[in-house]
C-alpha positions as CSV (number, residue, x, y, z in Angstrom):
1,M,21.2,-10.3,12.0
2,K,17.1,-9.5,12.2
3,N,17.2,-6.5,12.0
4,K,20.0,-6.3,9.3
5,Q,17.5,-8.8,7.7
6,F,14.5,-6.4,8.6
7,F,15.8,-3.4,7.3
8,I,17.6,-4.9,4.0
9,H,14.1,-6.4,2.8
10,F,12.6,-2.4,4.1
11,F,14.8,-0.6,1.8
12,I,14.6,-3.1,-1.7
13,V,10.2,-2.6,-0.7
14,S,10.5,0.8,-1.2
15,L,12.4,1.1,-4.0
16,V,10.0,-1.4,-5.7
17,M,7.6,0.9,-4.3
18,L,9.0,4.2,-5.7
19,L,9.0,2.2,-9.4
20,G,5.5,1.0,-8.7
21,I,4.6,5.3,-8.5
22,S,6.7,6.3,-11.1
23,L,5.5,3.5,-13.7
24,G,2.3,5.0,-12.0
25,L,2.7,9.0,-13.0
26,L,4.4,7.6,-16.2
27,H,1.8,6.2,-17.5
28,G,-0.7,8.9,-16.1
29,F,1.9,11.4,-18.5
30,I,0.9,9.4,-21.1
31,N,-2.3,8.8,-21.0
32,Q,-2.4,12.3,-20.4
33,P,-0.3,14.4,-22.0
34,V,-2.8,17.9,-21.8
35,V,-4.2,18.8,-18.7
36,I,-5.4,22.3,-18.1
37,P,-5.4,23.8,-14.3
38,L,-8.8,24.6,-13.5
39,N,-9.8,27.9,-13.5
40,Q,-10.9,30.5,-10.5
41,T,-14.2,29.5,-11.5
42,D,-13.8,25.5,-12.4
43,L,-11.8,25.4,-8.5
44,G,-15.6,27.4,-7.1
45,V,-17.4,24.9,-9.0
46,R,-14.9,22.3,-7.0
47,Y,-15.1,23.8,-3.7
48,D,-18.9,24.2,-3.1
49,L,-18.9,20.1,-4.0
50,Q,-15.7,19.5,-2.1
51,I,-18.1,21.4,1.1
52,K,-21.5,19.8,0.3
53,Y,-20.9,16.2,-1.0
54,V,-17.3,15.3,-0.6
55,I,-16.7,15.6,3.3
56,P,-20.0,14.4,4.1
57,H,-19.9,11.4,1.9
58,M,-15.8,10.2,2.9
59,K,-17.4,10.0,6.0
60,E,-19.8,7.6,5.4
61,V,-17.2,5.0,3.2
62,F,-14.5,5.3,5.8
63,P,-15.5,1.6,6.8
64,L,-15.8,0.3,3.3
65,L,-12.7,1.8,2.5
66,T,-10.5,0.6,5.3
67,L,-11.7,-2.8,5.4
68,F,-10.1,-2.5,1.0
69,N,-7.5,-0.3,2.4
70,I,-6.7,-3.3,4.9
71,G,-7.5,-6.2,2.3
72,V,-5.0,-4.8,0.5
73,A,-2.4,-4.7,3.0
74,M,-3.0,-8.4,3.7
75,L,-3.3,-9.6,0.3
76,I,0.9,-8.7,0.3
77,L,1.4,-10.2,3.0
78,I,0.0,-13.0,2.8
79,F,-0.8,-14.1,-1.1
80,P,2.8,-15.2,-1.1
81,L,3.2,-17.7,1.3
82,Y,0.5,-19.8,-0.2
83,W,3.5,-21.1,-2.7
84,V,4.7,-23.1,0.3
85,W,1.9,-25.5,-0.6
86,V,2.5,-25.8,-4.1
87,S,4.9,-29.0,-3.5
88,R,5.2,-31.2,-0.8
89,F,7.1,-29.3,2.0
90,S,10.7,-30.7,0.9
91,N,14.5,-29.4,1.7
92,N,15.6,-29.7,-1.7
93,I,13.2,-27.4,-3.2
94,L,12.8,-24.1,-1.2
95,S,15.0,-22.6,-2.7
96,L,13.2,-23.2,-5.8
97,K,9.8,-22.1,-3.6
98,S,11.9,-19.2,-2.4
99,V,12.4,-17.7,-6.3
100,P,8.4,-17.3,-7.0
101,M,7.2,-16.2,-3.5
102,K,9.7,-13.0,-2.9
103,A,8.6,-11.7,-6.3
104,T,5.2,-12.6,-5.5
105,V,5.6,-9.9,-2.7
106,Y,7.7,-7.6,-5.2
107,F,5.4,-7.5,-8.0
108,L,2.5,-6.9,-6.0
109,I,4.3,-4.2,-4.5
110,L,4.9,-2.8,-8.1
111,A,1.2,-2.7,-8.9
112,V,0.4,-1.5,-5.9
113,G,2.4,1.8,-6.4
114,H,1.3,1.7,-9.9
115,N,-2.6,1.9,-9.2
116,T,-2.5,3.8,-6.5
117,F,-0.7,7.1,-8.5
118,F,-1.9,6.5,-12.1
119,K,-4.6,9.6,-11.8
120,T,-1.9,11.5,-9.1
121,Y,0.4,13.3,-12.3
122,A,-3.5,15.0,-13.8
123,Q,-4.6,15.7,-10.1
124,Y,-0.9,17.5,-10.2
125,K,-1.6,19.6,-13.5
126,T,-4.9,20.2,-12.5
127,F,-4.9,21.4,-9.1
128,P,-3.2,24.0,-7.4
129,F,0.0,22.4,-5.6
130,S,-1.2,23.4,-2.3
131,V,-4.5,21.5,-2.5
132,F,-2.6,18.7,-4.2
133,T,-0.2,18.1,-1.4
134,S,-3.7,18.4,0.7
135,M,-4.9,15.3,-1.5
136,Y,-1.9,13.0,0.0
137,I,0.1,14.4,1.9
138,F,-2.0,13.9,5.2
139,H,-2.9,9.9,5.1
140,G,-0.7,8.9,2.1
141,F,2.9,8.6,4.1
142,L,0.9,6.1,6.3
143,E,-0.6,4.1,3.2
144,I,2.6,3.4,1.7
145,L,4.5,2.5,4.3
146,A,2.2,0.1,6.1
147,Y,2.1,-1.4,1.8
148,I,5.9,-1.3,2.3
149,L,5.8,-2.5,5.9
150,A,3.3,-6.2,4.6
151,G,5.8,-6.6,1.5
152,T,8.5,-6.5,4.6
153,F,7.3,-8.6,6.8
154,S,6.1,-11.2,3.9
155,L,9.5,-11.5,3.2
156,L,10.5,-12.2,6.8
157,C,8.1,-14.9,7.0
158,I,8.9,-16.2,3.3
159,D,12.8,-16.3,5.0
160,A,11.6,-17.3,8.6
161,V,9.3,-20.3,6.8
162,R,12.2,-21.5,4.6
163,K,14.9,-21.7,7.7
164,V,12.2,-24.0,9.8
165,L,12.4,-25.9,6.8
166,E,16.0,-26.6,6.4
167,D,16.0,-27.2,9.9
168,S,13.0,-29.5,10.5
169,G,12.8,-31.3,6.9
170,K,9.2,-32.2,6.0
171,L,6.5,-30.8,7.8
172,K,2.4,-31.6,8.1
173,S,0.3,-28.4,7.1
174,G,-1.2,-28.3,10.3
175,D,2.5,-27.2,11.2
176,I,3.5,-24.7,9.2
177,C,-0.2,-23.3,9.5
178,L,0.5,-22.9,13.3
179,F,3.9,-21.4,12.7
180,L,2.9,-19.2,9.8
181,F,-0.2,-18.1,12.3
182,Q,3.0,-17.0,15.1
183,K,5.2,-15.2,12.6
184,L,2.1,-13.6,11.4
185,S,0.0,-12.9,14.0
186,R,2.4,-9.2,15.5
187,F,2.8,-8.0,11.8
188,V,-0.9,-7.9,11.4
189,L,-1.6,-5.8,14.2
190,I,0.9,-3.4,13.3
191,I,-0.7,-3.0,9.7
192,I,-3.8,-3.2,10.7
193,F,-3.6,-0.4,12.9
194,L,-1.1,2.2,10.5
195,V,-3.9,1.5,7.6
196,L,-7.0,2.3,10.2
197,L,-5.3,5.1,11.6
198,G,-4.2,5.8,7.2
199,A,-8.3,5.1,6.4
200,F,-9.0,7.8,9.3
201,L,-7.0,10.7,8.2
202,E,-8.0,10.0,5.1
203,C,-11.8,10.4,5.4
204,Y,-12.1,12.7,8.6
205,I,-9.1,15.4,7.7
206,T,-8.0,15.0,4.4
207,P,-10.5,16.2,2.9
208,V,-11.1,18.8,4.9
209,M,-7.8,20.2,4.4
210,V,-8.3,20.1,0.7
211,G,-11.4,22.3,1.8
212,K,-9.7,24.6,3.6
213,S,-6.2,24.5,0.9
214,M,-9.1,25.9,-2.0
215,G,-11.0,28.2,0.1
216,A,-7.8,30.0,1.4
217,L,-7.5,30.1,-2.4
218,L,-10.4,31.3,-3.6
219,Q,-10.0,34.3,-1.1
């Protein structure tokens, strides 16, 4: 039953993320309908910038980027659960609480998908395809997976909180805090690992691969 719940939530959250990504691409298309691809000279300039500035700079921002991405993932995971404290713990308002809690998860996932990809259309039209794919393929999958899992785990926690309140009725704040801490602890470790790995690839691997893709096209 738990596995079934996980896959159902994972599927729905993935669809919402895809919708957010699609809206981000549409946003870019509407706001920048005419984008001129880089010519060979401009690509050479970008290549020099990539080698001399971007690669060293990305290594420097690794800690801040990691913290930022972890913050986004934790926002998706934890923030919707604050609806639990909107009013007293009473089973006659559980259904009313679960609606805004789950709606908050979906809204955050939609916003992350949109904000992450709203510049992607312009990059797709500007850079050669091999360069464009190297910008995202090495780290983007892990980041998106971390955000989707954060939303999925948040929904699982919402279901678990609702079941506890249905079984126990009114609970003290300390009890619900302890329950959520126990429930969230392993989820947090999984998400931090994925975000950390994704940030490492984005700062140390992706810039190098982008530079190599540009260099190959300039030969």
